[in-house]
Steps between C-alpha positions, in 0.01 A plus 500: 500500500708741707411507862804702610550766236393870538143595458434571127239773532571792270174661374526635142315821609797609704745474212253656263453809704872571516513622143147588435395779269192707391501328153503159666220611726290606200541154343420328830193725543349413164578118560360520848170654395445258214586192715265638773212515242583152378516352861162640598271245316744218580512576875130516518438186297773292694348616836155389403611174343708419811191524712560846657355839416622733222622726784732237631638446138586871478642526847728211416623671178566815687675383810664197356599677178660771710711272718608293195629814318653646807678189628542269199807401294361578154476860368183465304310222681136581572344308783145424574235229509516268204298230340733216620385554864122489423475120543699474818342808670145405416577145643653637819217734563243226450690263744640748759323835437650844466698469820662171375592678163659790692711258716594280194616821312691628803679157540575499123655840538742381761592197289583723208714723733687186619552384146657835415715511813628151429599600154252261330388757239701336226393151592129582460571593137594125429159359581429269200309686225247218444383549871471868440300454173288222654361687792477825308283331232302330775445832672388656175237231439378530857473879471299460180271258677435746787381772255232287313232578753543880472575500125179308412290657772392158644430662838642200707564577846635175631753376238727202611867584545644189322535501126301199393200570728509866389465417141233238560293776674566741200384232250176432694428887512580604142128559450529799756730705275409866515524638146548869618785395722655280236480784251683734740779249553529420126526871422762540768702200356471650153634837611798346691591290209468772241673785680859380476451495117393871512748622759733301715545789743127514596420214754221306347357383835467859616345619182253212513403579857443879417304436179291204626431655839359813324296301268348289800442819694293657228328169413377469862389869505299451170398140570460415872445135421848475346680245719874525530641465858755758591764524777267723708212247455717220656718684749294815580659847522882459516681669778760760418670479847844348537457190731639534842788262588369175659659237711490119489445229747803257450532150640721206415191313390408766251862539383521118435157497326597787265866420437431309170295788372775758603763294333301495181446870513869558562621280216243630257591856584881422466454329173279762343683808626845364396359392161353848447833642607696280261278601205549872601873462506498353154325807366669770701847346525500553872587245765263394787635431844286186554561480867401869560196438276384204718547712819304783351219259394511364850472832664193582277331173599575568868340849476192457296322248732482756770270709267300197388688461178565190292838353383724729293759405234664647191253529205652436158232684294518821718880481517520487119246782468737712732795425276333564163376845633854605608516400869853420599515547886293398804352858502266397216373214708442736798302746274278220379400432864432874542273498197316199638461680843350802341251288309425319821432820690295695232357269240384192686122602440572446130638153563167391649348540142741239333307193386617171645488330159755767368742407778437133405609578144812670627595183706412268214762685285744487793448130516556452131824695519607295795421166338821513283348235276773551237762430769305190607514377135867565492564297822324212340796467270734464809606181682220291643617585852430876450166418334396275800587779746302746299190282479505395870542855615228626271256232601572531879450886468171473321338193663645514856679799647789738408686421833491132413599566136813706588612257773462188292624666183825608680532152636468348162759747341736426783464128456546524117799719545662263748438211257669695220800571715528150610484383140761740395736434786745230420721277724791351311722220610860484398774234540848435340517825304342842542511789234527820695342697213198256478176702483677834401571691189876469549686347211793412726449157651687393808438128578565389855569139595275378769672233709313166568290537813414861423149594396402854375138623524424832337176683593387738224246728651356620834542248784149533647257248647392337175856469358630388847267205494595418139877508600437281808319245278797500262741439779286213634490341152872469491505300827512164313809600298854503625516736795726806430777624720430873429204685384546839325191717487553759228280807574625755258142549358325501830373857548328430834428229747192473725446345839399155341806512292723571804331219695550242226855607445553464885361147496713409197819619677412314818409169315825532282723549802340204672585291193861638485433714190641856487287779358659790312299800380602692185412842346282614785394867448519748778132508584481116526813490701353745750204268546723197537701684762200604703388129489843383609530275211838644406624369828345155440657481151815671606582844386794375286253281327313789347680591182457796275581304181429152381874446411600547857205283632606215254868519609398488859247214453767293297738536772261396767380207293871395430581518876185309584571224249859471635365470843243236402770305313714498818219390712420223245866381500522500876178298509 
């Protein structure tokens, strides 16, 4: 984390426009139009599934997508609403209403901006993969569950929010399946599955919506009794007016209440957007500025709540569509938002005719693609710790709440990581002889004679709180043995030391001095030495007792031990 460095905010749009050309614009135009068409059904479906109207889904894709492309750190990233947020958004709306969602999204935006300003973009990439897979698979199953009512035409109006109760209600009401609605959903599903085999350039979800909507429209015209609920039937005539900016009523009580949800949105957005950017970099050979990307995503999530929008993040499927159709600059992303805006202004009456079961089919396919079941199977061949993190995160996401799943999943991953570091960090004790090349690839061995009364302790790994306790226990375990005259602490392989390590080292030095034992530090790197100087430990030990090489440390310790033995012998003779 860098709190003092310069602000790392360099939007890719600025650098892209410096050498822009007509031929590049043509490529971006084609890609932008295609992505806009692909994004249309997804924006509508994600909006509805999240508990808001189709209009809000489109507004989010338009405004949020524009800000991400204009301010982001990836040249081809396409921003908008995604399936990953359906669960958390739906939960927030149920518990806190649309106002609560807007505030949580706004707070998440500021959290993302802070992550980018503090140069934490690269750190987010290292969140353990089992956690990402666990909650992504859990979200996929939850999304699938939310679409059963519309796909089967059960007509339930008060479906429980929790997973187990929801499925119990479905099972009890399977006798209410509407065959016409089910047929519409099944046909939509078939088209979406088959279309990629015919043409990968034609978005299956859009083709399904066009064909099935036309069929349902004519069926209703010829057969009025044909039952297939449409967007218009559920939401009424959709508005084509851009929502006016709205304000919020903020209070500390509201902020405290919504902070866990805001944190979840921010982490989820950071993970998904940077994962999408990483995939895009692998295909295009470009390099994402992670910190700028987080700031861009944050700005998008700060802006969209004022227009009633839902959370925005980078969308992998739309980003890949952009790349495969020739998009290489943020201009393509901006064009995709213009396409959506034109559809919003002039074609919304046609959106009213789209069957709800068709959108349910779109989301069922999205859920299947999100599930990553092949990846899950692969992780089950990994160590048990990774499997346990995956299972716990998955179950918490499905049965309880995504917020709880991410928080506990991260906590589990941290605990397991710390345990692995502690297990791999060794503390060796030397006496009598010490091989300078021990633990290295060097074939030249220099053996140092360690004088009686000198003990050498080598810490191999970071000196953080877990290892500090381990080191303290080792020192205590040697109390019963012959008390040394000098203790050498070899720190050549200590990359950093935390506050607990500093505290334990301070206590060790104080206790050693009270017992008349000198302490010599060896091989301290520059970063660790700075920490020791700020903590005044260098003054406690003595600056001349901090050596850059073990040979100097042993020579000094041997002299001190020899002098101390002579002094003790004289005292013994005089007594």
